[in-house]
SERO-4910 file (N, C-alpha, C, O; in steps of 0.05 Angstrom, whole numbers):
BEGIN
 pado doro    nc1    nc2    nc3   cac1   cac2   cac3    cc1    cc2    cc3    oc1    oc2    oc3
  Unk    A   1982   -445   1169   1965   -477   1158   1946   -495   1181   1936   -518   1180
  Unk    A   1947   -477   1198   1930   -488   1210   1901   -495   1210   1889   -515   1217
  Unk    A   1892   -466   1199   1871   -467   1190   1859   -474   1165   1834   -474   1165
  Unk    A   1871   -481   1145   1872   -499   1133   1867   -530   1130   1855   -545   1115
  Unk    A   1883   -535   1156   1882   -564   1169   1850   -569   1176   1837   -590   1170
  Unk    A   1842   -545   1189   1818   -545   1202   1792   -538   1180   1772   -553   1180
  Unk    A   1794   -518   1165   1778   -530   1142   1777   -544   1128   1756   -542   1115
  Unk    A   1794   -565   1120   1798   -584   1109   1779   -617   1125   1767   -635   1114
  Unk    A   1781   -612   1144   1768   -632   1165   1747   -622   1169   1732   -641   1177
  Unk    A   1735   -603   1167   1710   -592   1173   1690   -595   1144   1666   -600   1145
  Unk    A   1707   -592   1119   1704   -600   1096   1688   -631   1096   1664   -639   1096
  Unk    A   1710   -641   1095   1709   -684   1093   1684   -687   1117   1662   -698   1113
  Unk    A   1690   -679   1136   1659   -679   1159   1636   -684   1149   1620   -703   1152
  Unk    A   1636   -653   1128   1606   -650   1115   1600   -665   1094   1577   -674   1091
  Unk    A   1621   -669   1077   1615   -692   1058   1609   -719   1067   1590   -729   1056
  Unk    A   1624   -735   1086   1618   -759   1110   1585   -747   1120   1571   -766   1116
  Unk    A   1574   -731   1127   1540   -730   1134   1533   -728   1114   1510   -737   1111
  Unk    A   1544   -716   1092   1513   -711   1073   1516   -741   1059   1494   -749   1050
  Unk    A   1533   -753   1056   1537   -777   1044   1522   -803   1063   1507   -821   1054
  Unk    A   1527   -799   1082   1505   -814   1107   1478   -808   1104   1460   -824   1104
  Unk    A   1476   -782   1102   1448   -780   1093   1428   -794   1066   1406   -805   1064
  Unk    A   1450   -786   1048   1441   -799   1030   1440   -834   1022   1427   -844   1004
  Unk    A   1452   -844   1035   1459   -869   1039   1432   -884   1055   1421   -906   1049
  Unk    A   1425   -869   1075   1397   -872   1098   1369   -871   1071   1350   -885   1065
  Unk    A   1380   -848   1063   1347   -840   1036   1349   -868   1017   1330   -884   1015
  Unk    A   1380   -873   1000   1375   -898    997   1361   -919   1007   1341   -929    996
  Unk    A   1372   -926   1031   1363   -952   1042   1343   -959   1058   1338   -980   1068
  Unk    A   1328   -925   1058   1301   -929   1062   1278   -953   1057   1279   -964   1035
  Unk    A   1259   -962   1075   1245   -987   1052   1224   -961   1047   1221   -940   1061
  Unk    A   1210   -971   1019   1189   -953   1015   1162   -966   1024   1156   -990   1026
  Unk    A   1148   -945   1029   1125   -943   1051   1106   -936   1027   1108   -926   1005
  Unk    A   1080   -952   1046   1049   -965   1039   1046   -933   1026   1058   -912   1032
  Unk    A   1024   -938   1005   1005   -913   1000    985   -919    986    984   -937    969
  Unk    A    962   -899    993    937   -906    973    920   -885    959    922   -864    973
  Unk    A    907   -880    943    902   -867    922    878   -860    908    879   -868    884
  Unk    A    861   -851    913    837   -846    885    831   -825    865    834   -801    865
  Unk    A    823   -842    846    817   -810    829    784   -815    820    774   -836    826
  Unk    A    774   -801    811    739   -805    802    735   -789    771    747   -771    758
  Unk    A    717   -803    769    707   -798    735    711   -818    705    699   -813    684
  Unk    A    731   -841    710    740   -859    694    718   -885    696    714   -900    716
  Unk    A    708   -886    669    681   -915    668    664   -906    698    656   -923    713
  Unk    A    662   -886    701    628   -873    714    642   -892    744    626   -907    756
  Unk    A    671   -890    755    663   -901    777    699   -906    801    722   -910    792
  Unk    A    694   -905    822    716   -903    841    750   -910    822    748   -933    812
  Unk    A    771   -899    818    799   -915    814    806   -913    841    800   -893    853
  Unk    A    824   -938    855    835   -943    886    860   -959    875    861   -982    866
  Unk    A    888   -938    880    907   -949    872    924   -948    903    931   -927    914
  Unk    A    927   -964    910    949   -980    928    973   -992    924    975  -1014    913
  Unk    A    998   -972    937   1022   -993    928   1044   -974    941   1037   -957    957
  Unk    A   1074   -976    934   1095   -979    945   1107   -957    941   1109   -960    916
  Unk    A   1114   -941    944   1142   -908    938   1153   -904    963   1148   -908    986
  Unk    A   1171   -893    949   1199   -884    970   1196   -849    986   1212   -836    999
  Unk    A   1167   -844    977   1159   -816    989   1130   -819    978   1121   -836    962
  Unk    A   1114   -790    994   1085   -793    982   1089   -772    953   1072   -771    935
  Unk    A   1111   -759    954   1111   -745    921   1116   -767    901   1105   -769    879
  Unk    A   1133   -781    912   1133   -802    883   1116   -823    889   1124   -843    876
  Unk    A   1097   -828    900   1068   -839    892   1054   -822    882   1038   -828    864
  Unk    A   1057   -799    890   1026   -779    874   1031   -773    849   1015   -764    833
  Unk    A   1053   -776    846   1057   -764    812   1058   -795    802   1044   -793    782
  Unk    A   1065   -818    802   1057   -844    795   1028   -851    788   1018   -866    771
  Unk    A   1014   -830    813    976   -841    813    968   -821    788    954   -825    769
  Unk    A    982   -800    794    976   -780    766    979   -788    744    962   -782    728
  Unk    A   1002   -805    735   1015   -815    713    985   -846    711    981   -853    688
  Unk    A    971   -857    728    958   -876    725    933   -868    714    917   -883    701
  Unk    A    930   -844    720    899   -826    729    900   -819    687    884   -824    668
  Unk    A    918   -809    687    918   -803    656    922   -826    645    905   -822    628
  Unk    A    930   -849    640    927   -864    625    899   -881    631    891   -889    610
  Unk    A    884   -888    651    848   -889    648    839   -876    637    821   -884    622
  Unk    A    844   -847    639    827   -824    627    827   -835    599    806   -839    586
  Unk    A    861   -841    586    860   -842    558    838   -867    544    828   -867    521
  Unk    A    835   -888    564    826   -911    557    793   -909    559    778   -918    541
  Unk    A    783   -895    582    758   -881    587    747   -872    553    732   -885    540
  Unk    A    757   -850    546    752   -839    529    757   -852    509    735   -855    498
  Unk    A    773   -862    498    775   -879    479    746   -903    468    739   -912    446
  Unk    A    736   -907    498    721   -939    494    680   -918    503    657   -929    504
  Unk    A    688   -893    506    662   -879    517    645   -877    484    653   -871    462
  Unk    A    624   -884    494    597   -885    475    583   -865    467    569   -865    447
  Unk    A    586   -836    491    567   -824    486    582   -796    482    569   -776    476
  Unk    A    603   -796    486    619   -768    482    641   -774    464    655   -794    465
  Unk    A    645   -748    442    666   -749    417    688   -730    436    678   -713    451
  Unk    A    714   -733    433    743   -719    438    758   -704    418    761   -714    395
  Unk    A    766   -684    422    788   -673    399    800   -688    395    803   -705    413
  Unk    A    813   -692    368    836   -710    365    836   -742    364    855   -757    357
  Unk    A    811   -750    373    813   -778    378    785   -785    362    765   -771    359
  Unk    A    792   -816    349    764   -819    346    770   -846    377    789   -856    389
  Unk    A    734   -846    380    735   -871    394    712   -881    384    700   -874    364
  Unk    A    706   -903    406    671   -919    399    650   -904    390    634   -914    374
  Unk    A    648   -877    400    624   -867    388    634   -858    365    615   -860    350
  Unk    A    655   -847    350    659   -845    329    658   -863    310    660   -854    287
  Unk    A    656   -896    316    655   -916    299    626   -916    300    616   -919    278
  Unk    A    610   -914    319    577   -916    320    572   -902    295    564   -912    275
  Unk    A    582   -867    299    559   -850    287    564   -843    256    552   -826    243
  Unk    A    594   -872    241    592   -877    224    585   -913    209    595   -929    193
  Unk    A    569   -910    223    554   -949    219    541   -941    198    523   -924    197
  Unk    A    553   -957    175    546   -959    153    548   -945    128    537   -951    107
  Unk    A    562   -926    133    572   -911    123    603   -907    107    608   -901     84
  Unk    A    619   -912    127    644   -913    119    664   -931    145    657   -935    168
  Unk    A    688   -937    135    704   -948    152    712   -925    169    713   -904    156
  Unk    A    717   -922    196    730   -906    222    765   -913    226    774   -931    240
  Unk    A    780   -895    212    807   -901    229    802   -909    259    783   -904    274
  Unk    A    820   -921    263    814   -931    297    845   -939    314    859   -951    298
  Unk    A    855   -936    332    877   -930    355    879   -963    361    860   -976    369
  Unk    A    905   -973    356    910  -1000    356    902  -1013    386    904  -1036    392
  Unk    A    895   -999    397    887  -1004    423    846  -1012    424    836  -1028    440
  Unk    A    837  -1001    411    806  -1008    400    801  -1032    380    780  -1044    378
  Unk    A    826  -1034    365    828  -1060    351    831  -1081    366    810  -1093    364
  Unk    A    843  -1090    379    860  -1102    401    829  -1115    424    823  -1137    433
  Unk    A    815  -1083    424    790  -1100    447    766  -1105    431    746  -1115    442
  Unk    A    766  -1097    401    739  -1108    392    748  -1144    383    735  -1164    389
  Unk    A    771  -1142    371    784  -1167    370    780  -1190    384    772  -1212    376
  Unk    A    788  -1180    418    780  -1191    436    753  -1200    442    748  -1223    449
  Unk    A    730  -1179    439    708  -1185    435    691  -1200    421    670  -1210    430
  Unk    A    702  -1203    396    691  -1224    372    705  -1243    382    702  -1261    366
  Unk    A    724  -1251    403    741  -1278    398    722  -1287    432    719  -1310    441
  Unk    A    713  -1267    442    697  -1281    466    670  -1274    459    651  -1272    475
  Unk    A    668  -1271    437    634  -1277    430    634  -1301    423    618  -1318    432
  Unk    A    653  -1305    408    649  -1334    397    660  -1357    417    650  -1379    412
  Unk    A    675  -1356    432    684  -1368    462    656  -1379    477    652  -1403    482
  Unk    A    638  -1360    484    611  -1357    508    586  -1370    492    563  -1376    498
  Unk    A    600  -1372    468    563  -1371    445    549  -1345    452    538  -1345    474
  Unk    A    547  -1325    438    541  -1303    444    540  -1289    460    537  -1265    453
  Unk    A    543  -1298    498    538  -1289    512    548  -1266    520    538  -1252    539
  Unk    A    571  -1259    503    575  -1233    516    586  -1221    489    606  -1231    479
  Unk    A    574  -1198    476    563  -1182    455    569  -1155    449    551  -1139    457
  Unk    A    586  -1146    438    605  -1122    441    585  -1107    413    585  -1084    407
  Unk    A    571  -1129    402    554  -1110    374    523  -1108    386    505  -1102    371
  Unk    A    520  -1114    414    486  -1103    418    484  -1088    425    468  -1089    443
  Unk    A    495  -1060    421    488  -1036    438    461  -1022    432    451  -1007    448
  Unk    A    448  -1030    403    432  -1015    407    406  -1029    418    383  -1021    412
  Unk    A    409  -1047    433    392  -1063    448    402  -1051    474    386  -1035    484
  Unk    A    417  -1053    483    432  -1034    505    423  -1017    519    414  -1020    541
  Unk    A    425   -989    501    414   -968    496    382   -967    501    372   -958    521
  Unk    A    369   -976    483    334   -971    495    336   -984    530    327   -974    551
  Unk    A    345   -999    526    343  -1013    558    360   -988    585    354   -987    609
  Unk    A    378   -974    573    389   -952    587    376   -931    597    374   -924    620
  Unk    A    364   -920    574    338   -906    571    315   -909    595    312   -897    617
  Unk    A    302   -928    584    281   -945    605    296   -948    631    281   -937    648
  Unk    A    312   -957    641    329   -948    668    334   -923    675    329   -918    699
  Unk    A    341   -908    664    346   -880    666    315   -867    669    310   -850    687
  Unk    A    299   -875    651    276   -860    653    262   -871    690    262   -854    708
  Unk    A    254   -895    693    252   -913    715    260   -902    743    242   -899    760
  Unk    A    283   -898    748    295   -882    763    296   -855    777    301   -846    800
  Unk    A    286   -842    744    277   -815    755    245   -817    769    240   -802    788
  Unk    A    235   -825    764    203   -835    770    194   -854    778    171   -857    770
  Unk    A    204   -874    796    195   -900    800    168   -911    793    162   -933    783
  Unk    A    145   -883    803    127   -897    796    115   -900    764     95   -911    758
  Unk    A    129   -890    751    126   -891    721    147   -902    700    155   -894    678
  Unk    A    154   -928    720    171   -944    713    168   -966    697    151   -980    708
  Unk    A    178   -978    671    154   -990    651    181  -1001    637    201   -988    631
  Unk    A    176  -1031    633    197  -1042    609    193  -1041    585    170  -1042    575
  Unk    A    217  -1038    573    223  -1030    536    198  -1058    522    198  -1082    528
  Unk    A    185  -1046    509    168  -1061    493    180  -1078    469    193  -1069    450
  Unk    A    171  -1110    474    192  -1135    468    197  -1136    436    214  -1148    423
  Unk    A    172  -1117    427    169  -1112    393    194  -1098    394    215  -1110    388
  Unk    A    195  -1075    400    225  -1059    398    247  -1074    408    267  -1062    400
  Unk    A    253  -1090    418    268  -1098    437    280  -1129    415    301  -1141    416
  Unk    A    258  -1135    399    268  -1155    386    276  -1143    349    292  -1152    332
  Unk    A    258  -1121    348    273  -1107    322    300  -1091    322    313  -1084    302
  Unk    A    306  -1086    346    333  -1077    357    355  -1101    354    379  -1099    348
  Unk    A    344  -1121    358    361  -1147    359    370  -1158    341    388  -1175    345
  Unk    A    359  -1151    314    354  -1155    287    376  -1144    281    385  -1158    263
  Unk    A    400  -1118    287    414  -1106    277    442  -1111    295    459  -1094    298
  Unk    A    444  -1140    307    472  -1142    324    484  -1163    319    490  -1179    337
  Unk    A    491  -1169    283    500  -1190    277    530  -1186    274    540  -1171    258
  Unk    A    545  -1202    295    577  -1194    295    584  -1199    272    607  -1190    271
  Unk    A    579  -1207    253    602  -1212    230    596  -1185    212    606  -1180    190
  Unk    A    578  -1169    228    583  -1143    208    594  -1113    227    583  -1092    231
  Unk    A    626  -1126    238    633  -1109    259    654  -1127    238    651  -1151    233
  Unk    A    678  -1109    225    693  -1110    200    720  -1100    219    721  -1080    234
  Unk    A    739  -1116    215    764  -1101    231    784  -1110    204    784  -1131    191
  Unk    A    803  -1084    200    823  -1088    181    851  -1078    200    859  -1056    207
  Unk    A    858  -1100    202    877  -1092    221    905  -1080    202    921  -1064    212
  Unk    A    905  -1090    177    926  -1079    154    924  -1042    156    941  -1026    162
  Unk    A    901  -1040    148    889  -1013    148    877   -996    173    866   -974    173
  Unk    A    883  -1011    193    873   -996    221    848   -989    220    842   -969    234
  Unk    A    827  -1002    205    796   -989    209    774  -1006    226    777  -1029    236
  Unk    A    756   -992    226    733  -1017    239    709  -1008    222    703   -985    215
  Unk    A    702  -1020    220    671  -1014    201    645  -1029    209    644  -1054    211
  Unk    A    622  -1012    215    608  -1031    213    585  -1030    193    574  -1008    190
  Unk    A    578  -1050    181    569  -1048    165    535  -1046    159    522  -1041    139
  Unk    A    528  -1051    188    496  -1042    188    496  -1021    201    508  -1017    222
  Unk    A    476  -1003    185    474   -975    200    458   -978    218    456   -957    231
  Unk    A    444   -995    227    427   -992    256    438  -1004    277    427  -1010    299
  Unk    A    468  -1010    266    483  -1024    290    491  -1005    309    489   -981    306
  Unk    A    500  -1018    329    522  -1002    346    529  -1010    370    514  -1019    387
  Unk    A    564  -1006    374    569  -1026    396    577  -1012    421    584   -989    423
  Unk    A    574  -1029    439    573  -1025    467    591  -1044    485    583  -1066    493
  Unk    A    618  -1034    490    640  -1050    503    633  -1043    538    650  -1047    554
  Unk    A    614  -1037    544    616  -1033    568    623  -1059    588    628  -1059    613
  Unk    A    620  -1081    569    621  -1114    588    650  -1125    589    655  -1147    600
  Unk    A    675  -1108    573    699  -1115    567    724  -1087    575    748  -1083    582
  Unk    A    704  -1076    569    721  -1051    561    736  -1037    586    756  -1023    581
  Unk    A    728  -1040    615    737  -1034    639    754  -1055    641    777  -1049    649
  Unk    A    750  -1081    635    772  -1105    653    800  -1088    629    822  -1081    639
  Unk    A    794  -1084    595    817  -1086    587    835  -1059    594    860  -1060    595
  Unk    A    822  -1038    599    836  -1026    615    853  -1025    632    877  -1018    631
  Unk    A    832  -1038    657    848  -1043    680    875  -1056    679    894  -1048    692
  Unk    A    876  -1086    657    895  -1094    657    914  -1081    642    936  -1093    642
  Unk    A    915  -1055    625    939  -1047    607    946  -1021    636    967  -1008    640
  Unk    A    922  -1021    650    932  -1005    667    955  -1013    693    969   -998    706
  Unk    A    950  -1042    694    973  -1058    712    994  -1056    698   1013  -1043    708
  Unk    A    997  -1067    674   1021  -1059    654   1034  -1042    667   1048  -1043    687
  Unk    A   1025  -1022    650   1033   -990    653   1045   -989    681   1069   -983    682
  Unk    A   1030   -995    709   1057   -994    737   1073  -1001    729   1087   -985    717
  Unk    A   1079  -1030    731   1103  -1035    722   1110  -1019    709   1132  -1012    718
  Unk    A   1107  -1009    695   1132   -981    670   1142   -965    678   1163   -957    670
  Unk    A   1124   -955    703   1132   -935    713   1143   -936    735   1147   -913    744
  Unk    A   1152   -957    752   1163   -964    779   1146   -986    796   1157  -1004    808
  Unk    A   1120   -984    795   1108  -1001    816   1097  -1026    814   1076  -1037    807
  Unk    A   1122  -1030    824   1127  -1064    821   1103  -1086    840   1098  -1110    838
  Unk    A   1092  -1061    859   1074  -1074    886   1056  -1066    881   1056  -1049    898
  Unk    A   1029  -1062    866   1008  -1052    879    978  -1063    865    975  -1079    846
  Unk    A    956  -1049    881    935  -1060    875    914  -1038    859    915  -1014    866
  Unk    A    901  -1045    841    890  -1039    833    856  -1037    826    845  -1049    808
  Unk    A    841  -1018    845    814  -1029    836    802  -1005    820    810   -982    824
  Unk    A    780  -1013    800    765   -998    781    731  -1005    785    721  -1022    769
  Unk    A    718   -994    802    692  -1004    806    699  -1036    809    720  -1041    821
  Unk    A    687  -1055    801    686  -1086    812    706  -1097    803    712  -1119    812
  Unk    A    727  -1083    780    759  -1090    771    772  -1085    793    770  -1064    806
  Unk    A    793  -1114    800    813  -1114    811    833  -1139    807    830  -1163    805
  Unk    A    854  -1121    807    884  -1120    780    904  -1118    794    913  -1095    796
  Unk    A    921  -1140    810    949  -1140    817    971  -1143    807    975  -1160    790
  Unk    A    993  -1124    815   1020  -1119    805   1040  -1129    818   1057  -1116    830
  Unk    A   1040  -1163    815   1056  -1180    836   1045  -1169    876   1033  -1148    881
  Unk    A   1049  -1179    886   1040  -1179    919   1050  -1162    936   1059  -1141    927
  Unk    A   1051  -1165    956   1065  -1140    974   1082  -1137    970   1087  -1148    949
  Unk    A   1106  -1123    983   1127  -1118    986   1144  -1138   1002   1166  -1145    993
  Unk    A   1135  -1147   1024   1140  -1165   1043   1146  -1189   1032   1166  -1201   1039
  Unk    A   1128  -1197   1013   1125  -1232    999   1101  -1235   1000   1092  -1249    982
  Unk    A   1077  -1223   1021   1056  -1235   1022   1030  -1219    993   1030  -1200    978
  Unk    A   1010  -1247   1003    992  -1232    972    976  -1204    987    978  -1193   1009
  Unk    A    962  -1199    967    944  -1180    975    922  -1195    979    920  -1215    964
  Unk    A    897  -1189   1002    872  -1188   1000    846  -1182    995    840  -1161   1007
  Unk    A    831  -1191    984    813  -1177    959    784  -1184    969    779  -1207    965
  Unk    A    768  -1172    978    745  -1186    996    724  -1188    973    721  -1169    958
  Unk    A    711  -1210    970    692  -1203    949    658  -1205    968    647  -1219    985
  Unk    A    654  -1177    948    631  -1167    961    611  -1179    959    608  -1192    939
  Unk    A    585  -1177    982    556  -1188    992    548  -1172    976    554  -1148    976
  Unk    A    525  -1187    956    503  -1175    935    480  -1169    961    461  -1155    958
  Unk    A    484  -1177    977    459  -1168    993    472  -1143   1012    487  -1147   1031
  Unk    A    462  -1121   1004    476  -1089   1015    457  -1089   1043    460  -1070   1059
  Unk    A    438  -1107   1048    422  -1103   1077    441  -1125   1104    437  -1122   1128
  Unk    A    454  -1140   1094    471  -1159   1110    488  -1149   1127    495  -1126   1121
  Unk    A    500  -1159   1150    520  -1145   1168    542  -1150   1160    561  -1135   1165
  Unk    A    546  -1174   1143    577  -1185   1126    569  -1163   1102    549  -1165   1088
  Unk    A    589  -1141   1101    602  -1139   1074    610  -1151   1051    608  -1143   1028
  Unk    A    624  -1179   1063    642  -1187   1038    638  -1216   1054    639  -1221   1078
  Unk    A    632  -1231   1032    624  -1261   1029    648  -1276   1033    654  -1290   1053
  Unk    A    663  -1271   1011    695  -1276   1015    721  -1277   1019    722  -1285   1043
  Unk    A    745  -1274   1010    763  -1270   1012    790  -1275    993    802  -1295   1001
  Unk    A    798  -1266    977    808  -1286    950    837  -1272    960    837  -1254    977
  Unk    A    868  -1283    947    890  -1279    957    906  -1268    926    900  -1283    907
  Unk    A    922  -1250    919    921  -1240    896    953  -1236    897    965  -1222    912
  Unk    A    966  -1254    875    998  -1241    874   1003  -1234    844   1021  -1245    833
  Unk    A    984  -1211    829    988  -1227    808    962  -1233    792    949  -1252    800
  Unk    A    952  -1218    766    927  -1240    762    897  -1218    776    902  -1200    792
  Unk    A    875  -1224    768    861  -1198    768    833  -1221    780    833  -1245    774
  Unk    A    811  -1206    798    782  -1211    800    766  -1197    793    768  -1174    801
  Unk    A    747  -1201    778    723  -1184    771    704  -1194    772    701  -1218    766
  Unk    A    676  -1172    784    647  -1183    789    629  -1168    783    627  -1143    785
  Unk    A    613  -1185    772    585  -1173    763    560  -1181    776    555  -1204    784
  Unk    A    544  -1164    777    526  -1165    795    494  -1160    794    488  -1169    772
  Unk    A    473  -1152    804    454  -1141    798    441  -1124    823    417  -1118    825
  Unk    A    463  -1117    843    456  -1104    864    463  -1076    869    459  -1065    890
  Unk    A    479  -1060    840    487  -1042    836    464  -1015    815    452   -993    815
  Unk    A    470  -1038    799    460  -1019    775    431  -1035    768    429  -1058    759
  Unk    A    412  -1017    773    386  -1025    770    366  -1008    777    369   -986    786
  Unk    A    339  -1022    769    316  -1009    770    293  -1028    780    295  -1052    777
  Unk    A    270  -1018    793    247  -1039    791    221  -1028    778    213  -1005    777
  Unk    A    209  -1053    768    183  -1045    758    176  -1069    776    191  -1086    785
  Unk    A    145  -1066    783    120  -1087    802    146  -1097    813    158  -1113    798
  Unk    A    157  -1090    836    180  -1100    850    187  -1118    840    184  -1139    852
  Unk    A    194  -1119    823    220  -1138    799    244  -1116    801    242  -1092    800
  Unk    A    272  -1133    803    290  -1112    802    303  -1126    774    305  -1150    770
  Unk    A    310  -1106    759    322  -1100    730    352  -1097    718    360  -1077    705
  Unk    A    364  -1115    724    402  -1094    727    401  -1088    696    384  -1092    679
  Unk    A    428  -1078    694    451  -1070    670    452  -1089    653    451  -1087    628
  Unk    A    454  -1110    668    466  -1130    648    441  -1148    634    424  -1159    648
  Unk    A    442  -1149    604    425  -1157    588    427  -1181    569    443  -1180    550
  Unk    A    411  -1202    573    424  -1226    560    412  -1223    529    389  -1218    520
  Unk    A    441  -1231    514    428  -1228    489    411  -1250    482    400  -1246    460
  Unk    A    405  -1278    495    383  -1299    481    360  -1291    481    346  -1298    462
  Unk    A    350  -1277    499    327  -1260    513    320  -1236    512    296  -1233    516
  Unk    A    333  -1214    508    338  -1189    510    326  -1179    528    318  -1156    526
  Unk    A    324  -1195    549    320  -1190    576    344  -1193    599    364  -1206    594
  Unk    A    339  -1181    620    368  -1183    643    356  -1210    658    334  -1215    667
  Unk    A    385  -1228    656    374  -1248    670    362  -1258    691    343  -1242    690
  Unk    A    353  -1278    718    355  -1280    745    357  -1305    750    340  -1319    761
  Unk    A    384  -1310    740    399  -1330    755    417  -1327    780    426  -1344    796
  Unk    A    420  -1302    780    449  -1297    807    450  -1272    819    449  -1255    801
  Unk    A    452  -1262    839    453  -1233    842    491  -1233    837    502  -1213    828
  Unk    A    503  -1253    843    539  -1241    841    549  -1253    817    530  -1266    808
  Unk    A    570  -1257    802    588  -1278    787    611  -1266    795    610  -1242    791
  Unk    A    630  -1274    805    665  -1268    804    683  -1287    792    685  -1311    792
  Unk    A    697  -1263    779    712  -1287    760    745  -1284    765    755  -1261    765
  Unk    A    761  -1305    767    794  -1302    777    804  -1307    747    797  -1326    734
  Unk    A    818  -1292    741    842  -1302    720    869  -1279    714    873  -1259    728
  Unk    A    880  -1283    698    905  -1278    694    894  -1243    682    904  -1223    691
  Unk    A    874  -1245    662    873  -1219    652    845  -1210    656    823  -1220    653
  Unk    A    856  -1184    666    823  -1169    677    803  -1172    657    782  -1185    662
  Unk    A    808  -1160    632    799  -1160    607    787  -1186    595    765  -1185    583
  Unk    A    796  -1205    598    776  -1234    594    765  -1241    620    747  -1257    617
  Unk    A    769  -1233    647    750  -1235    668    728  -1218    666    705  -1227    663
  Unk    A    731  -1201    666    709  -1183    662    685  -1191    647    662  -1187    652
  Unk    A    701  -1208    617    680  -1209    598    674  -1241    605    657  -1252    591
  Unk    A    682  -1250    618    671  -1281    642    651  -1275    659    630  -1288    659
  Unk    A    657  -1258    673    641  -1252    690    608  -1240    683    588  -1247    697
  Unk    A    606  -1219    655    587  -1213    641    566  -1239    628    542  -1243    626
  Unk    A    586  -1250    621    576  -1289    599    564  -1302    624    540  -1305    622
  Unk    A    576  -1311    648    569  -1323    663    546  -1318    677    531  -1338    678
  Unk    A    540  -1303    686    521  -1280    692    496  -1285    673    474  -1284    683
  Unk    A    499  -1290    653    467  -1304    627    466  -1318    625    448  -1327    611
  Unk    A    495  -1342    643    484  -1373    636    475  -1383    655    482  -1371    675
  Unk    A    458  -1405    661    463  -1430    677    476  -1432    690    495  -1417    685
  Unk    A    480  -1447    714    502  -1446    726    515  -1482    721    536  -1490    732
  Unk    A    498  -1499    705    517  -1515    697    528  -1517    670    539  -1537    661
  Unk    A    523  -1491    656    537  -1482    633    553  -1468    639    573  -1465    626
  Unk    A    548  -1459    657    574  -1438    654    598  -1448    673    620  -1439    666
  Unk    A    597  -1462    693    608  -1481    708    635  -1495    682    659  -1490    681
  Unk    A    618  -1511    665    627  -1530    648    646  -1509    635    669  -1516    630
  Unk    A    638  -1476    627    655  -1459    610    676  -1453    630    696  -1441    623
  Unk    A    674  -1459    649    700  -1451    664    721  -1460    667    744  -1453    664
  Unk    A    701  -1494    678    727  -1515    677    742  -1522    649    761  -1539    648
  Unk    A    732  -1509    628    747  -1522    601    771  -1494    595    790  -1496    579
  Unk    A    767  -1474    607    778  -1448    607    810  -1455    631    807  -1460    655
  Unk    A    826  -1453    622    859  -1457    634    864  -1422    651    869  -1399    644
  Unk    A    859  -1438    678    871  -1409    697    847  -1387    701    847  -1363    708
  Unk    A    822  -1410    693    798  -1388    692    794  -1405    716    801  -1428    717
  Unk    A    775  -1389    746    754  -1392    763    743  -1381    767    752  -1359    758
  Unk    A    711  -1375    786    688  -1364    789    673  -1377    809    672  -1401    818
  Unk    A    665  -1361    813    648  -1362    842    615  -1353    835    613  -1331    823
  Unk    A    599  -1361    839    571  -1362    831    552  -1347    860    559  -1360    880
  Unk    A    538  -1334    865    521  -1328    888    491  -1327    870    485  -1313    851
  Unk    A    475  -1350    884    445  -1344    874    428  -1324    888    432  -1305    903
  Unk    A    400  -1339    874    389  -1310    896    374  -1317    916    357  -1304    928
  Unk    A    380  -1336    919    374  -1353    945    396  -1349    969    393  -1355    993
  Unk    A    424  -1336    955    448  -1335    979    464  -1358    968    487  -1359    976
  Unk    A    457  -1376    953    477  -1404    960    499  -1393    944    496  -1377    926
  Unk    A    526  -1402    954    543  -1393    935    556  -1420    938    557  -1436    957
  Unk    A    569  -1420    901    579  -1441    891    605  -1428    883    610  -1404    886
  Unk    A    625  -1449    871    644  -1444    863    660  -1468    844    658  -1493    847
  Unk    A    676  -1454    825    689  -1478    809    713  -1486    830    720  -1478    852
  Unk    A    724  -1511    809    742  -1537    833    767  -1520    837    779  -1522    858
  Unk    A    775  -1503    819    801  -1492    828    798  -1462    848    818  -1448    853
  Unk    A    779  -1458    853    767  -1420    865    782  -1418    897    769  -1433    912
  Unk    A    790  -1413    903    812  -1415    928    798  -1385    948    803  -1362    942
  Unk    A    786  -1392    964    774  -1360    982    774  -1372   1011    766  -1395   1015
  Unk    A    782  -1356   1030    766  -1350   1056    740  -1346   1055    729  -1324   1049
  Unk    A    728  -1367   1061    698  -1347   1061    691  -1342   1086    702  -1352   1106
  Unk    A    669  -1324   1086    663  -1296   1114    641  -1316   1121    622  -1323   1106
  Unk    A    646  -1328   1154    617  -1332   1161    602  -1313   1181    579  -1317   1186
***
């Protein structure tokens, strides 16, 4: 009887200790982790968030990478992928047939057409024929700077004649996209990454990341604030890469996003003049108004579209556009370094 009593006490003690350890594990505060992955949208993706363990965070990071890879492939204009109709598939079928498209492509192109109207054509998803020519000349100029030259104006004009947004025909009922002009091509680089980052932030919540900061190139999106209730602090990069100040300002995010477009990363030079990757559909040339434009908005796709559009607009016109859009703020950095902000843009400027 004594042995049974001792055994019972020992078993109860073991159960108590296991339960204590379990409760301690349940009550442990989530820790902050950070992870990166490469290859999506030709840039680095960084995710900072909270999880109960490194293994848990790594698992969620892997799911986010899979999701972003899906959007990267869907919006790719250079490659095709087995079992998927993407933007390249649609471009290849221009003037031939309507292409059955994923709902995400239809939603993206619908947003692109709406933003074309909203920005007076400065955001132009059907401008691919012109952008591809600039891309070819930029790649050639980077490979051999001494031979760098501008695309011929005549060829730019000829291609621009095949960019009528009305020739992008979306059939949401049949879930198809048809490019009526056989010489037209889509390029969603001015909106696709932002759209994907917005979807990534929404997916992060679905998999349990309630407090996270997602950065994909110049697109930064917050999922809530930090776990302690404080906001995420995000730096606005200085377009003057030779300056001792890496950042011009810092903004607080507790949801929403900030997107920056600039001329200081993707460009080439011809005759000591910098020509960036952003092309103004009104002139078929890179604009020379600003070094960078940053946009704060609730939706990353909208912010991405606007950062490109504002880069193509003179300040007064761009500022008027921003002030008319609820929940949108912007910061412009001029070629001379002058910083201008919309009325509600709140930032801690770095001196």
